[in-house]
Legacy VTK file of the C-alpha trace (Angstrom):
# vtk DataFile Version 3.0
C-alpha trace
ASCII
DATASET POLYDATA
POINTS 78 float
114.684 97.977 147.307
116.648 99.098 144.309
115.116 98.559 140.895
117.587 97.444 138.289
117.351 97.814 134.539
116.823 94.089 134.060
113.747 93.992 136.270
112.267 97.031 134.507
112.718 95.426 131.105
111.106 92.203 132.322
108.001 94.187 133.323
107.554 95.239 129.712
107.643 91.585 128.673
104.597 90.738 130.805
101.248 90.031 129.229
98.628 92.772 129.434
96.768 90.812 132.122
99.935 90.410 134.191
100.755 94.117 133.793
97.294 95.019 135.088
97.724 92.648 138.031
101.098 94.225 138.838
99.647 97.740 138.674
96.763 96.704 140.938
99.170 95.112 143.420
101.335 98.248 143.445
98.275 100.483 143.893
96.971 98.331 146.746
100.365 98.480 148.422
100.484 102.280 148.164
96.882 102.590 149.351
97.617 100.507 152.437
99.891 103.296 153.729
98.552 106.566 152.284
100.554 108.711 154.706
103.741 107.347 153.140
102.799 108.591 149.674
104.326 112.027 149.129
102.259 114.867 147.718
103.658 117.576 145.487
103.128 121.206 146.475
100.782 121.725 143.525
98.636 118.800 144.701
98.355 120.261 148.191
97.393 123.654 146.750
94.750 122.035 144.531
93.283 120.123 147.472
93.188 123.322 149.528
91.507 125.169 146.642
88.860 122.488 146.286
88.225 122.359 150.016
87.809 126.147 150.162
85.428 126.031 147.198
83.370 123.310 148.870
83.164 125.305 152.103
82.072 128.373 150.146
79.581 126.453 147.949
78.455 123.323 149.873
75.497 122.912 147.518
77.944 121.783 144.809
78.895 118.647 146.745
77.918 115.293 145.282
77.110 112.079 147.089
79.109 108.990 146.200
76.048 107.584 144.408
75.802 110.744 142.284
79.479 110.478 141.370
79.071 106.842 140.347
75.995 107.668 138.296
77.848 110.427 136.417
80.873 108.249 135.722
78.802 105.309 134.600
76.674 107.593 132.424
79.762 108.835 130.606
80.990 105.336 129.859
77.761 103.594 128.924
77.667 101.913 125.571
75.267 103.759 123.333
LINES 1 79
78 0 1 2 3 4 5 6 7 8 9 10 11 12 13 14 15 16 17 18 19 20 21 22 23 24 25 26 27 28 29 30 31 32 33 34 35 36 37 38 39 40 41 42 43 44 45 46 47 48 49 50 51 52 53 54 55 56 57 58 59 60 61 62 63 64 65 66 67 68 69 70 71 72 73 74 75 76 77
């Protein structure tokens, strides 16, 4: 599907809530077919670097709960 200039400009006229909904819908669509999303060479190299580091230092791995706790801790209202 080709995107024309008119449709791009109409996106900028959306309300903030509608823009967020559009972004979420686009993200969900991309996530439904992750193999179709291209990766740049630098992204592949970074993933390989991180994987090698994790294999070398497995004690640095975090559980999902630990990740959530760290993220939530950074964004708590103080």
